[in-house]
N, C-alpha and C positions, 0 to 999 in steps of 0.2 A: 288794182282797181283804184280809181281816183276818188277823192273825198266827195265831190259833187255827185258822182255815180252812186255812192253809198247813200247819200242823203235822198236821192230820187228813189232808190230801191226801198228804203225805209218808209218813205211817204206812201208809195204804192202798196206796200205790204200792210201798212197800218189801216188803209182804206178797205182792204179785203174783208169779206165775211165768209166763213168764220175766220177769226184772227188767229194766225199762227204765232203764238207768243214766243215759242222757242226760237223760231227763225228770226223774229224781230229782235229778240234779246241778243242773238249771235251777231246780227248785223250791227247793232248799236255798240257791242263790245269791239267789233272789228273797226268801226269808225273811231272809237275812242283811242284804240291802239295806233291808228293812223295819225290822229291828231297829236298824240304823244311823240311819235316818230318825227313829224313835221316840226314840232317845237324843239326837239333835240337838234335836228339839222339846222334850224335857224340860229340856235345858240352857238353851235359849233362854227357856223359860217360868219358870225360877227367878229370883227377884229377885237383883240384883247386890249382894252384901254387902261388897264391897271398899271402899266409900266411907266 
């Protein structure tokens, strides 16, 4: 699932009544994990300029 898809799902879920706090919390945790994975991939993809 892409990051933008998660953002859209979180937005839709947050607007629902009654609010499903557990589902919202799980989606946010999944989005954070995806952000971390993207950040690691970006760091690994950058050339090493220390040499």
